[in-house]
C-alpha positions in Angstrom: 0.0 0.0 0.0 1.4 3.5 -0.9 2.5 5.7 2.0 -0.4 7.7 3.5 -0.6 11.5 3.4 -3.0 13.9 5.0 -4.3 16.5 2.5 -5.4 19.9 3.7 -7.6 22.5 2.0 -4.7 25.1 1.5 -2.8 22.6 -0.6 -5.8 21.3 -2.5 -6.9 24.9 -3.3 -3.4 26.2 -4.3 -1.7 23.3 -6.0 -2.3 22.6 -9.7 -4.6 19.8 -10.8 -1.6 17.8 -12.1 0.0 17.9 -8.7 -3.1 16.7 -6.9 -3.6 13.8 -9.4 0.0 12.8 -9.2 -0.2 12.8 -5.4 -3.2 10.5 -5.6 -1.2 8.1 -7.9 1.9 8.1 -5.6 0.3 8.2 -2.2 -2.7 7.0 -0.2 -4.3 10.5 0.0 -6.4 10.9 3.1 -9.3 13.3 3.0 -10.5 14.0 6.5 -13.9 15.0 7.6 -12.5 18.4 8.4 -11.5 18.8 4.7 -14.9 17.8 3.5 -16.6 20.2 5.9 -14.3 23.0 4.6 -15.0 22.1 1.0 -18.8 22.1 1.6 -18.8 25.5 3.3 -16.2 27.4 1.2 -17.0 29.9 -1.5 -18.6 28.5 -4.8 -15.4 29.3 -6.8 -13.1 27.6 -4.3 -15.5 24.6 -4.1 -15.5 24.1 -7.9 -11.7 24.6 -8.1 -11.0 22.0 -5.3 -13.5 19.3 -6.2 -12.4 19.4 -9.9 -8.8 18.6 -9.1 -9.6 15.1 -7.7 -9.2 12.2 -10.1 -12.5 11.0 -11.6 -11.8 7.4 -10.8 -13.3 5.8 -7.8 -10.8 4.9 -5.1 -8.3 7.6 -5.9 -8.4 8.9 -2.4 -9.5 7.6 1.0 -11.9 9.1 3.6 -11.0 9.5 7.3 -13.4 9.9 10.1 -13.1 12.9 12.5 -10.6 13.0 15.3 -13.3 12.3 17.8 -13.7 8.8 16.4 -10.0 8.1 16.9 -10.2 9.3 20.5 -13.2 7.0 21.0 -11.4 4.0 19.5 -8.5 4.6 21.9 -10.8 4.8 24.9 -12.5 1.5 23.9 -9.3 -0.3 23.1 -7.2 1.3 25.9 -4.3 1.5 23.4 -3.0 3.9 20.7 -5.1 4.1 17.5 -2.3 2.5 15.5 -2.0 2.7 11.7 -4.4 5.3 10.2 -5.0 2.8 7.4 -7.2 0.7 9.6 -9.4 3.7 10.4 -10.1 4.6 6.8 -13.9 4.6 6.0 -14.5 1.4 3.9 -15.4 1.9 0.2 -14.1 3.4 -3.0 -15.3 6.9 -3.3 -15.6 9.6 -6.0 -17.1 13.0 -5.5 -20.3 14.0 -7.2 -19.6 15.4 -10.7 -22.0 18.3 -10.0 -19.6 19.4 -7.2 -16.9 19.8 -9.9 -19.2 21.7 -12.2 -20.8 24.0 -9.5 -24.3 22.7 -10.3 -24.8 20.7 -7.1 -28.0 21.5 -5.3 -28.1 19.8 -1.9 -31.4 18.0 -1.2 -33.3 18.7 2.0 -31.7 16.0 4.0 -28.2 17.2 3.1 -29.2 20.7 4.0 -30.5 19.5 7.4 -27.2 17.6 8.0 -25.1 20.6 7.1 -27.1 22.8 9.4 -26.6 20.4 12.3 -22.9 20.1 11.4 -22.4 23.9 11.3 -24.1 24.2 14.7 -21.7 21.6 16.1 -18.7 23.3 14.6 -19.8 26.7 16.1 -20.1 25.1 19.5 -16.7 23.4 19.1 -15.2 26.8 18.2 -16.5 28.4 21.4 -15.1 25.6 23.5 -11.8 25.9 21.6 -11.6 29.6 22.3 -12.3 29.0 26.0 -9.4 26.6 26.1 -7.2 29.2 24.4 -8.2 31.8 26.9 -6.9 29.7 29.7 -3.6 28.5 28.1 -1.6 30.8 30.2 -2.5 28.7 33.3 -0.2 26.0 31.9 2.6 28.5 31.1 2.6 31.1 33.9 5.9 32.5 32.6 3.9 34.1 29.8 2.0 36.4 32.3 3.3 39.8 33.3 6.4 39.8 31.0 7.4 42.6 28.6 5.7 42.3 25.3 9.1 42.3 23.5 10.0 39.1 25.4 6.7 37.4 24.6 7.6 35.8 21.2 10.7 34.2 22.6 8.7 32.9 25.6 6.0 31.5 23.3 8.7 29.8 21.2 10.2 28.2 24.3 6.8 26.9 25.4 6.2 25.4 21.9 9.6 23.8 22.1 8.8 22.1 25.4 5.4 20.9 24.0 7.3 19.6 20.9 10.2 17.9 22.7 8.9 17.2 26.2 6.3 14.4 26.5 6.2 15.2 30.2 4.9 18.7 29.5 2.0 17.4 27.4 1.2 14.8 30.0 1.3 17.4 32.8 -1.2 19.6 30.9 -3.4 16.7 30.3 -3.2 15.7 34.0 -4.4 19.2 34.9 -7.6 18.8 33.0 -10.8 18.3 35.1 -11.3 14.6 34.9 -15.0 15.1 35.4 -15.0 17.1 32.2 -13.4 14.2 30.2 -15.1 11.1 29.1 -15.1 8.4 31.8 -12.9 6.1 29.7 -10.3 8.7 28.8 -6.8 7.4 29.2 -4.7 8.3 32.2 -1.9 10.8 31.7 0.9 8.2 32.2 -0.7 6.0 29.5 -0.4 8.5 26.5 2.6 9.1 24.3 3.1 10.5 20.8 1.5 7.4 19.2 -1.8 8.2 20.8 -4.4 10.5 19.2 -5.2 11.8 22.8 -1.6 12.9 23.2 -1.6 14.6 19.8 -5.0 16.2 20.6 -3.5 17.9 23.7 -0.3 18.8 21.9 -2.0 20.4 18.9 -4.5 22.2 21.0 -1.6 23.8 22.8 0.2 24.9 19.7 -3.0 26.5 18.3 -3.9 28.1 21.7 -0.4 29.6 22.0 -0.6 31.1 18.5 -3.9 32.8 19.2 -2.7 33.9 22.6 0.3 35.6 21.0 -1.8 37.0 18.1 -4.2 38.8 20.5 -1.3 39.9 22.7 -2.4 37.8 25.7 -6.0 39.1 25.5 -8.2 36.7 23.5 -11.6 38.4 23.4 -14.1 37.0 25.9 -17.0 38.2 23.7 -15.5 37.4 20.3 -16.7 39.2 17.2 -17.7 37.3 14.0 -14.2 37.9 12.6 -12.5 36.5 15.7 -14.8 33.4 15.6 -14.0 32.9 11.9 -10.3 33.0 12.5 -10.7 30.7 15.5 -12.6 28.2 13.4 -9.8 28.2 10.8 -7.3 27.6 13.6 -9.4 24.7 14.9 -9.6 23.1 11.5 -5.9 23.5 11.0 -5.0 21.8 14.3 -7.0 18.7 13.1 -5.0 18.5 10.0 -1.8 18.8 12.1 -3.0 16.1 14.5 -3.8 13.6 11.7 -0.6 14.5 9.9 1.5 14.0 13.0 0.0 10.5 13.5 0.4 9.6 9.8 3.8 11.2 9.5 3.1 13.1 6.3 1.0 16.1 5.2 0.4 18.2 2.1 -0.2 21.9 3.0 0.5 25.4 1.7 -0.5 26.9 5.0 2.6 28.3 6.8 1.1 27.8 10.3 0.0 24.3 9.6 3.5 23.4 8.3 5.1 25.1 11.3 3.0 23.2 13.8 3.4 19.9 11.9 7.2 20.2 12.0 7.0 20.9 15.8 4.7 17.9 16.3 6.6 15.5 14.0 10.1 16.8 13.2 10.9 13.7 11.1 7.7 13.9 9.1 7.3 14.7 5.5 5.8 18.0 4.2 4.7 18.5 0.6 4.0 22.1 -0.3 4.0 24.3 -3.4 5.1 27.3 -1.3 8.5 28.9 -1.9 11.0 27.3 0.4 
């Protein structure tokens, strides 16, 4: 089986069709639920451009469930999720030709599903922002320092998250166990092979970036613009999480690539961005 690779929207949108189709020939291209959601909610022009780049043969790519499913599997098995190949949704898929042509009109049941999905994503964004607002609790050295010293302090925190499993476990151990699922693994069980470990690690990378972006003051009552940027960051961390587990990602997003390299320094990045 060809080596797997996680595809994100920035690469799909920015790379030429020939690159996408060659990637599908050379790799097991993994399209996550996050990617599909972004494609279904993007602008019409971007939607047509992205869907039209996929090969027209069934089975040219594979579908991945959401990260929550991997976390559930680990809780049930009490062990790391293992090879991503075993979690691919069974079947050989091809996207509706009308999505390529821009003529797709979703039927009522699809509209209802998308409405429910949007509502869930909006709720997830608010929870994500709440976690971001409290990230300084895990890194008290970020509080009360001169702003000129802040970027270096954030970089040091990210380095510890990248290279220190004990830091990730310590943050996870500080979570309110009553707020976690009953079967969530114990802190001393998880390591970088676990989706739970990667979930904590990637949440921290994303939270620190937002914390720095808003100069330590993430809005408590976020505007639509802040919510939109937070949603983008939340989707990005899922790409990074899956990519870190797989060991390979295709992305043109500078922040995605940065966090992926922190999470998996030995991993492979495919990009069309200038080096």
